[in-house]
N, C-alpha and C positions, 0 to 999 in steps of 0.2 A: 158742290154743285158747279162752281166756277170751273174747276178742272174738267168736269164732264162736258160742260159747254164748249170748252176750248179744244177738246179731243178731236172734234170733227174738222178742225182747221189744220190738224197735223202740225207741220212746221212753218205754216204761213207762206208756203212756197208753191201752192197749186196754181196752175195756169189761169184759172178764173179769178185769181186775186190780183192780177196785173191788168193795167189799163188796156194794153195792146190786145187783150182777149176780146174786147168789145169794139164793135164797129164804130161807135160814136167817138171813140178815142183814137181813131186811126191817125197815123202820121208819126214822123220822127219825134215830134214834140213830146209824145207820151210813151216813147219806146221803153224806157226803164222805170216808168211810174207804177206805183202800186195803189190799190184802193184801200189798203190796210192803214189806218191811222197810227201814228207813232205811239200814242198812248196805249193802244191795244198790244203793240209789240212789247212794250214795257211789262204789261200785265202778263202776257204770254210767256215772257222770259222768266219772270219771278214766280209764277203760279205754282210750279212744281215744288217750291220750297215748303208748301203746305200739304204736300202729298206724302204717301208712304215711301217715296224715293226722292227725298229732297236734293240729293247730290246731282240728280239729272238736270237740275235747273242751271248748273254751272256751264255746261256746253252751250246751252241756249243763250245765256248772258254773254258769253265770250264770242259767240257767233254774231250777235247784235253789235257788240263792241267793235269787232273786226270790220263789219260792214260799214259802220259809221266812220271808222278810221279811213277806209278806202274811199268813201264818198267825200270826206273832207279833203283828202289828197287830190282827188279828181277836180273838185271845185277850185282849189288853189291853182292847180295846173291850168285850168281853163279860165283863170282870172275872173271868177264869179264875184258879185258884189260882196264886200267885206261883211255887211250886216247879215247876209245869208250864211256865210261861213261861220260867223259868230253864233248864230242860232243853232247850228249843228254842233258846235263845240259845247254849247250849254246842254244839248241833248246827250252828248257823249259824257258829260259830267254826271248827268242823271243816271246813266248806265253804270259808271264807276261807283257811284254811291250805292246803287242797288247791289252791285257785286260785293262791295265791302261789307254791307250789313248782312248779306247772305252768307259770306264766309264766317262772319262772327256768329251767326245763327248755327252754322255747322261746326262750331268750336275751333275754327282755324284762326285763332286770335292773332298770331304773328302776321299771317298774310293779310288779315283784315286791317290791322294797325298800319302795316306797310302801305297799303292802298290808300287809307285815309290820309297818311302823311303825304303821299303823292298829290292827293287832291288839295291839301292845305297849301302845298308849294305852288300849285298851278292856278288856284282860284284868284280872281281879281277883286272879289267882294270881301272887304275887310270884316264886315259884320259876320258873314258866313264863315270866314276863316277863324274868327274868334270862337264861334259856336263849335266848330270842329275841334279846335285846340282844347276847349273845355271838356268836350266829350272824350278826347284822347287822354286827357289827364285822369278822368274818372276811370277809364279803361285800364290805364297803367296802374292805378291804385288797386283796383279789384284784382289785377293779375300779379301784384306784388313786385312790379318792375320799378325799383327806385330810380334807376338811371333815367328811364324814359319819363317818369314823373317829374324829376328835377328839370329835365330838358323842356318839358311843356310849361312848367311853372315859370321858367326863365323867359320863354317867349310871351306868355300871357302877362307877366308882371311889367314888361316893357310898355304895355299899352293898357294897363289897368288903372282904375282909380284906387283910392286908399282902402275903401271897403273890400274890394276884390283882392287886394294885396293881402289883407289880414285873413280873408277867407281862405286863401291859398295856404297861409300858415296853419290854419285850422286843419285843412285837409292833410297837410304834411304831418301834423300831430296825430291825426287819426291813422295814417299809414303806419306810424311807429307805435301805435297802440296807446298813446298818451291821451286818453279821453278826458282826463281832468283839465289838462291844458287846453284841449280843443273846446271843452265846455266853457271855460273862462273866456276864451277869445270870442266864441259864438254869442255868449250872453251880451258882450259889449256891442257886437254887430247888430243883434236883434233890437237892442235899445235904440240904435241909430236908425235902423230900417226894419220895422216890424212887418212890412208888406212883402219882403223878399222871401219867397218860399224855400229857396235853398238854404238860407240862414236858419229859418225856423225848423225845417225838417231835420237838418243835421244836428241842431241843438237838441231836438227830441231824441235822436238816436244816441247822442252823447250822454244824455240823462239815463237812457236805458242801460248803456254799457257801464255807467257809473253806479248802477244799482238803484236807480230812481225811475222806474217805468211810469209811475203815476204822474210825476212831474212832466215827463215827456208827453204823456197822453193829454194832460190838461193844456199844455202849450199848443198842441195841434188843434184841440177842440176850440180854442179861443181864436184861432186864425180867422180873420174877418174877410179876407179876399176870397175869390173863387179858387179853391185849392186844386193843384194838379193831382193827377191820379195817384202819385206816390204818397201824398199826404192822406188821401182816402185809405190807401192800403195800410199805412202805418198806424192810423187811428184804430183800425180794426185789429191789427196785430198786437199793439200795446194793450188794447182793451181786453183781449183774450188772456193776457198775462195777469191782469189785476182784478177782473170781475167776470161773473157769469152772464153779464148783460151786454156782451160785445156786439151781438147782432142789433140790439135795441139802439146802442150808441151809434153804430154805423148807419142804421136807417134814419136816425134823427139828423145826422150830419148830411146824409144824402138828400133828405127832404128839404133841408135848408138851402141847398145849392142847386138842386136838380133843374129848376126852372131858369137858372142863370147861366147854365153851361152854353157854350157857343154852338152854332149850327154844325160845326165839325165834330162835336162830341156826341157820342151815343150814350146818353145817361143810363139807359137800360143795361148796357154792357157793363158799366161801372158797378151798378147794383148787383148784377149777376155774379160778379167776382166774389162776392161775400155771402151770397145766399146759400 
């Protein structure tokens, strides 16, 4: 439906989408202004990722990226206020993130990782940088890239607390298929912080690969915090392996937390995943 709605706007470059088309916006002040909000341009650029021709979104994203680059250069040349330039740099970062996740969606893992690395090197937000490094670590593990994994571990460990340091050791053990060692490390971490979902979820997975899916399932079912989607998913997956009541178990857990999910979560979508 979204793609159909956007089709009428073509490439968002029709004359009636610019301020100068309208008399009330007459004058040089509005010469290059558009009535299209930036949020719509982001949606328009990425929407084709969900169509039958997902590759067609790349030219749109790159066109938006190029236009913002040109605008920033123009603003710098005209010595516009620094705060305005910084706002557009943040918008450019949004486009880079969109391009990186789109490339990953299109199975272009190397290009996606390279772009995420570029964002890591350019961002000034330490918390955001750490989140990206953690994501790149998981990506390198899933791709079997040991060299990249070690690189990201090194960057993360320099700013990690003790728990995260040992968690990285667990992930390294998982990478090498040493699930017994990973389980031992994770059990110690879960005893220290039973509320951290990444510790609990990875311990459940370690139990599974060590031949104890029931223990992993019980661990996830006892999780008392609001679980992220991956825990919902793994409860159902592990339940399927050990009982014919997987749907009942999933529904029970869903009912327990459905009214506690944040406004940004669509509880019905989570439930539909398993119906």
